[in-house]
N, C-alpha and C positions, 0 to 999 in steps of 0.2 A: 488482513483486517477483517475478512469475512467471519473468521472464528470469533473475534471480539463482538461483532454485531449479533451473531447467532446466540452467543452466550448471554449477552445483554437482553435480547428479546426473550429468551427462555426464562430468565430471572424475572423479567417484568410481566410477562404473560404466561404464567405456568399452566393455566387452564387451556391455553391454546397450543401448548407444546406437548407432543407425545414422547419425543426422544431427541437426542442430539447426535448427529454424525458429523464429526469434524475431520476434514481432510487436510492434514499437515498444517494445523492452525498455529498461529503465533502464540507464544507463551507469555503470560502476564509479566514475567521477569526476564523476558528476552533481551531487552535493552540493558538491564542491569548485569546480565551474565556475559555480555560481549566484552572482548578485550578493549582496553582504553583506546587503541588506535582505530578500531571499528566504530566506537561511539563517536570519536572525533570526525570520522568520515561521514557518519550519518548526520551530524550537526552541520558539517560543511555542505552536504547535499541540500539541506534545508535552505541555507544561504544562497546556494547556486540556483535553486528554483526561483527565489525572489528576484535575483539578478536576471535570470533567463526571461522572466515575465516582462521585465523592463525592456530588455533587448528585443523581445518579440514585438512589443508595441511599436518599435521603430521599423519593423519589417525586415530585419537582418536575417531572420531564419528562413525567409523565402529565398534568399540568395545562397545560404549555406546552413543547412539544418543539422544539428548534432545528432538527431535521431536517424538520419538517413542511412548511415552505415549498418545499423541494426536491422534494416529491412531488406538486405540483399538476397536473403533466401526466401522471401515471401513472394506470393503471386503479385504481379504488377499492380492490380487494382487495390489490393490490401496495402502494399507498400506506399502507393500514392496517397491513400487515405490517411495513413499514419503520418506521413510527411506533411500533409496539408493540416491535419489537426494539430500536430506538434509545432507548427509554425505560429500558432496563436498564443497570445498572452494568457488567455483563459486556461489553456492546457497546463502551462507552467504554474499558474496560480493554484490550480486544482492539485497538481503534484505536491506543491508545497503545503497546501492545506491537509492533504492526506498524510504527509509525513508528520506534521504537527499533531494531527488527530491520533496517529499511531502512538505517539509519545503520551498523550493524555489518556487514551483508552487503556493502554497497557496497565496502568495502575488502578483503573476503576472497574474492571470487569469482575462480575461475581464469581466466586469459586465453588459455590455449592448449588446443587440443582435438585435438592429434595429426592423424590423417588424416581425422577426421570432417568431412563437408561441413557448412558453416554458412551459413544464409541469414538475413539480417536485413532485415525489411520495416519501414519507418518512414515516417511521414507527412512527415517533414522539417520545415523551418521555414516559417512563413507570411511 
């Protein structure tokens, strides 16, 4: 999403932008180019975020947090912080809002930057 924000800023404030360096940014047609099953998974994730926010309000994620398995290789203090934050409804609401914003921003970002130099660094395909 950072690439969308940087591109929008550059278009809106061209006098305050010298150049753009985008590190593996999302493409404005990224969702359109995904296979149908991947788009369905993305839409399903948005629904899961809404349900997770409701479940978090009940305190269930303090008993069993779905984010905990992803923290096993992190230092204890970082893992504890992620588990604590992801137990809140606000965390899941934010994740859902970000997914919805991604969908909206993807079609709204500017494609031209005038004379500003643009460098895109991407890992490419495996």
